[in-house]
N, C-alpha and C positions, 0 to 999 in steps of 0.2 A: 401480473407477469410482465416482465420487460426482457425484450429482446434486445442485444446489440450485437452486431457484426464489427469485431475487431480488424478483420482483415484490411481493409481499406487504410486504416489508421497504422498498420502494420507494414504496409506496402510503400508508403511515404510520409514516415516519421519527422522528415527535414521540418516542416512548416508547424509543429506541435508545439503547444506551450507547454511547459514544466508540467503541470498537471491538466488531465480532461476528466471530468466527472463522467461515468458511466451509470453509476446507481446510486441513488439515494431512496432506499425505504426504510420503515420504522425499525431500527436498530441495525440497519447494514448498509454500507457504503462501499460503493467500490470507485477506483480511479485509476487511469493509466498515468503512471510517472514516466516521464521523458527525461532521462537523467544523461547530458552529454558527458564526453570523455574529460575527466579532470575536475568536472563539477562534484560539490559536496554537498548533504542535506547534514546540518548539524546534529547533535545529539538532542533528540526529545523523548517524548512518550506519549503513549494513547491511553485513554481511561477504559479503552474496550480492547478484544484480543484482535490480532492482524494476522492476515497470511500476506507474504510476498512471493510471488510468481516470476521470473525472468522468462520475458519471452523473446528478447532479443538483448546482443549485447554481453558486458561483463561488467560486475557491479559487486564490491566489497560491502559486506553489511555486518558491522560490528554491535553485538547486544551481550550484557550480563559476561563481559569480558572473553567472549567467543569473537571469532573472527571467519565469517562464510564467505567463500566465493560462489556466487550466483551467476550461473551461464545458463542459455535456453533450456528450458524443462526443469530447472530445479523450483522446487517450491518449500519455503520455510514458514513455520508459525511461531509465533510470538505471544505470551500471556499479557493480558491488561499490564499497565504501569513499569514495564521492563524499557529504561533509557536504551535508545538505539541510535544509529548514525550510518550514513550509506555514502560511498564515493565510488565514482564512474571511473573504470576503467577502460571503458570504451563506450561510444554512443549506445543507449541501452533505452529499452520499455519494459516496464514492472507492472503487472497486474495487482494493486495494493487493495485487500480488501479488510474493512475495519469492521468490527462489531460495537455498536454504539450502547451504553448501557441505558435499558428502560426503565425511567423515572415511575414507581408506581404509586400512588397517591393512596397514602393511608389513610384517609379522612374517616374517622371512625367517631359515630355520635352516641352521646350516652343514652342509654334507654331507661 
């Protein structure tokens, strides 16, 4: 089990880097994404599914021909391999969780 207190990060986001790693477990990763007003994250995709929750600010999230305005308290999910991009409308903090495909070794021996 990992416990992370986000409150200190939310209280003073000014010095935060663009991404802060919060959790890295087998099959799961969580980051705090700090996106400043006017910054963009170009189109990309993830091998696993993702959730994005807006904690502070205002971000436009583009995916699959849709445009969603994320403001505090809103959470979206996206299945694997969907191209998406983000644009900061205000200084923003996003909690991003990503599932990572687990590779199963199917090493079968002949009997």
